[in-house]
N, C-alpha and C positions, 0 to 999 in steps of 0.2 A: 579560831584564833588561828594565828599561823606565828611559826616560831622561825628564830633568827639566830643565823647560824653566825658567828666572829671566828673572823678568820686571824691567823698571824702570819706577817712574811720575815723570810729568813734575810737576816742582813750582813752583808760582808764582813769578817773580821777587819780590825786597824790594822794584821799584820798583809794583809790582800795586797796585792802591787794595786799602786795609786790608775787610775783612769788617767787620760790626757783633759786638760779644760776644755770645756765644753764651747759650741764654736756656735756662734749667736746664732737664732733661730728665726729667719723673718714671718714675723705674724700675718696671718692672712686679714686682709680685708674687710670690714662689715660685711655681713651679708644685707642686700639689700631684694625685698621680695615685691615682686611686683604685683598688687593689690588684684588687678586683674584675671591673676593665675589663680587666686585661692577660690577653694570652692563657695559657692552663696552662701549666706547664714542663712539658717532654718527660717521658711516664711511664715509669718502670724495665720494660719486659716483664716483671721477676722479681718474684715474689712477696713477702710476708714472709719466706717461709722459703729464699729464695733458688734459686727452682728457677720455670724460664718452663713455665708450662702450655700445650699445644696441643692444641685439639681436632681429634682424629682422625674424619671422618663419611663410614662404611663403608656397602655393604651389608651386613650381616653376616646378613640374614635374606631371603628371598626367593628368587627364580630366578636371583638372582646373588650370593648368599653366600657359595660356595668363592670367588668372586674378592674380594669384600669379605674373607676370612679370608685369602687371599696377596697384597693389600693390608698388610694389620695385620701379618704376618708382617715384608714384607719393611722397612717403617716403625721397628718395631721392633729389627731387624737394621741397619739404619742406625745408629741412637741407640749400641746394644751398640758398631761398630763404630769409632764416634768416642769410644767412652768419654765420652758425654753424659749420667752422671746426673744432671747439672743442668737436662734437659729432662721432663717427665713430659705423657705421653699422655693423653686423656681419648679414649678408643673409644667412640663412639655410631653409634647401629643407624638407618641412614635407610630399610632397606628399599627402596630404590631411589627412592622416592615423594618427590616435592619438599613435601607438606604437612610428613612424618614429617622431611624434612632442614633444615625451616627449627626443627620445635623442638627437633632436635637442638644446632642451633645456639646459639637460646636457654638450652639446659640447660650445654652446654660456658662460654660466655660467664659465666652465673651461676655457676659453679666456679671461676674467673678464667681462662679461658683468652686468652692473648693473641694467638693466633695460630689458623687453621682451616686443616687439610689435610684433601684435599678437598673437596666430594665427586668422585661417578663419575661423571652424568652431568650434561649441559648442563642441563634443565628443574633438577636439583637446585641445581645452582650459582647460576642464577638466584634460586631464594629466599631459598638461605644469605644472599649479596649483599647483600639487601634487609635483613638481621639486622645482617651483621657491617660494612661498610662505612658505617654511621654511627656505628659504635661505634670507629672507627678501628680495625678487628681485623684484618690482613692477613689474606687468600683465598687459599691456592695449591690449587688446583683440578686434579681430574687428568682431568677431560675434554679431550679434542682439539677443540670446538667454540670456534672462534677467535672466535663471537661474543659467546664472556660474558667474554671480557678487558674490560677496563676501570681505571681506575687503584684500587688497591686488591684487586683480584681479578686475579690471575696464573692465567691457564691454562697448568699445569706440563707437560700431556699434550703425545705428540709430535704437533705441527702438519703439516698437509701442504704448506703452504706454502715452507718452506725446503730441505724435501726439493726441492720441485719447481722453486724455479729454481737449485739447486745442479747438476742433470741439464740444466736450457734452456742455463745457461751453458756444461754441459760442450761440449755436441750444439753452440751456436752456434761454440764456439772448434774444434770437431771440422771447419765447413765449414756445416753444417747454416744456410737460412735459411728455408724456409716448412715449416711445422708443421702438427698435425692434432691431433686430440683423439678419443677415443672411450672414452664413459662413463658410467657405469650414470645413470637419469634417476631419483639417489635425492639427501637433501640430501648426502650426502659426494660423490657424482658433481658437483655444481652448483658445491659450494666449490670442488672439485680443475679445474671449467671457469674458474672466475673466478680461481682464483690461476696457472694457465697459462695465462689469455691476458693478465694484469700482468706476467708474467715474462719472455713474450715480446717484449711490447713495452718492457718495459725495458732487454731485449739486444740490442733493433735489428731481432728477425725480424720473420717475419710469419705472424698463423695465419689459413692456407687454408681449411682443413675443420673443421667442428667437430660430432660426433653426438652425441647422448646417446639411450642402448635403455631399455625398459622389460621388465618381462617374462623369460621366461627363450628370446627369440629374437631373440638381436642380428644374427642374418644379414641384414634388411634394412637396417639401420642400415652394418654394415660394405660393403655391396654400394653402397651412396648414398656412403660415407669413399672410397672406391676411384675411384669415376667409373667402374665397371663396364661398364656399358652405353657409353657411350661410347668408350671403350678398344677393350672386344670387339667392338662394333658393325662397323665394319667387315671384319675378322677372319670375323664370324659372316654377314656378306651372302657376304663369297667362299665362305664353304665351300658355303650353303644354294644359292649359282647351280651349285657344281659338281655337287652331288646331284641337282640341278633336270634334268640332260643325263639322268640315266635307265639310265646307261650304269656300268658295272665301274670304267672308266677314271675317270670324274665319281667316284664313291663314294672311290675308292683317292684323288685329288686335294682330296676335301676332308678325308676324313681327316686326309694329310699339312699341308693347310693349318693347320688346328687343332693339328697335336702342333708344329709348327715354326716359327708366324708367329712374330715377335719384338711382343710387346704393348708398345707406350710405356709409360713408368715410372708409377706415381701423380702428382698432380698435389704433391707435399708429399715433402719428405726426412726428418722425424722425425713420431714419430707416439706420443705418450703414449697408455699405456691403464689406467685407472684404475680397474680392478676387481682383484680377490684369488678365490683360492681357484680351486673349479671353475670357477668363472664365467669365471674369466679364461684358462682355459685352454680353457674351449670358444670364446671370444672369440679368444684367438691360435689354435688350429686354423684359424680361419675365414680367417685374413689368406693365407696360400697360396692358398688358392681362390678368393680374388677377386683374384688376381694385386699383395697388398702383399705384398713378398720384403725381405728385412733379409741383406746386402744389396741394393736400393741404400738403402731405407728405413730408418734407426734407430728401434729400437723402445724408449722408453722408458717405467715406470714408477714407483708409487709405491711407500715405502717397506713396504707390504704384502707386497709380495714375499720381503722377509727372511722370511714364518712361510712359504715355500714352497723348503725347503733341496731338493727335486729339481725345481726350476722347469724344468732341462734337459730332460727326459727328455721336454716340448714343445720341439721341432726349433723353431715358431717365435719360443720365448723366449730361444733363445740367442744372447748376442750384446746382450741386452735390458742397460740402465742404469738403475739405479737409487739415489738415497742413502739413506743409514742410517747411523744411529750405530755408533760404532765397537764391531765386535765383541768386539776382546779382552776390553774391559772388560766386555761384557754378561757372555761365556763367564766372566769372574772372580767375577763377582757371581752368575749361577744356582750354581756350582759351592759356593760359602758358604752360598747358598741351601738346596741340597738336603742339605750337611754338616746345617743345622743344621734342617730341617724334612722331608726323606728326600722330597723331591717338586720335579720342574721347577718355577719361577717363571714364570706371563703376564708377557706382552713388558711389559703395563701395572703390574708389580709394580716394575720397575726406576723406574717416575714416582712412584711411593711411596716408595722409598728415597729418591730423588733431593730431594724435597719437605721428606723429615724431617731430612735431611741438611744443608740449607741452614739449616732453623730453628736445627737444633744449632749450626752455626758462628759463626751470628750471634750466639748467645744465647752464646755464650762469649770473644766478644770483650768488651775493656775502654773503657766500659764497655757491657755488653749492648745492641744495637741493632737492631730490627727495622724503622726506620722506611724509606719506600720508598727513600731515597736508598741505605741500604746494602743492601736487596732487589735493585736492578738496578744496582750498581757494574759496570763497563763490562767489567772483567777475569771474568765470571761468577764459573760455580760448578762443581767440576771432581765429574761423576758418573759413574754408573757405567753413564749410556748417553752419556758423554763429558760435553765442554765443555758448558753451558748458561748462558746469559744469558738473566734476566728484562729483559724492558721495559718501559719508562713506562707504554706505552698495555696494558698484559696481556697481552700476549704474550709468547712466547719463541723465541731464536734460537739452535738446538744447532750445534755443530761434528760437521758430516755427513763419513762418507765415500765416494770413487763406488767405485761396486760392478758387475760382469758377470757377468750370467750365464754360464755354461760348462756343457758335458756333463756333470760331474762335481759339479756345485755352484756356488760362488760365486766370483769373483777382485777382489780389491782394486784399482782402478785408480791409486785415488789414497786415500792415508789421512787420517782427520778430521784438521784442523788442531791443533796443541797451541797455540795463541791466536788469540783474534778479531782481532789485527790481523793474522794472517796472511789472513784471509777474504776473499775478492776478489768473492765471488760473490754 
């Protein structure tokens, strides 16, 4: 409630000198507004037939044609599930090429598209943005490259930073203060490194070690990260001195020193591994070899670990934490997808479903509204990958579960929040 303050005005007393008669004041002529100078009224996203048309830009040919087809299936399933007969998809083939993606965007706009879903790749998104943004048509791209986000272009793919913030906050809450990073020297690895540094700083932690590796030999980077030579040096020196005696007792003592000597712990409490698949396994296997043991070091990972249900077969990954969308929602979507199309959907198919569902839900409001304000509503949208909120800067936030790797699979430590008001990381 707002309080209203009443103010009194002082009036001159009757004994004050009287002012001279006021001169007539010429009145201004009525203001005439040129209608052409007014901003155009908000245009309904619906066409003359009452339907909203959305361009769906996908790689339907070329090396990623299989992924493109899965994205088309997922977007179609979203409209069917939301009973969105008022939305018409206009599938366009980009071939994974920026120039073709720009041409596809122009074609979709010419056919009346009032929203663009896709494309899949960052380079395509940049080309499409140059066409769609000046036309006032929102783009919901499937890329995970946050550098493509901007007002009018929303990156709907799963961004690494929210998940990284989730696990860093959990590690800080568990007592970790000193953080380290081991990442591939790739665009994704560097992106994770930047997000990790921000998350650690924002939670009051310290980033004390950072190593990027290239090629298929991460061992030198792991050795440097572990400060292996410094920690092992005194022990190796003692063993060498015992062996130098040239006696059986000296050799026995050297072996005992190497086997039982206590190695100082690494100079960090938590370590983020920013790789995936076989290379993540190879990196993890090197950790105990260079005396990085869990515990005492808490191993953290990116959502890419969710694609490795057998991660617990690598002992060094048992106990690792990562953040990912709610698996229950995703499995329900996968079951519906399998029933409809006879195959398992790739993870990115959930992103296409969510984007199509967002447009369908906003097109069903009264009046239909695809404005930036509607797209960025604070409550977000319930998708198959959990709650998702589109941010004004074009990025997104997702409600993520905190998950631990066990020998038998994954275990949810903290479920994904049901409301964005519950998110504290």
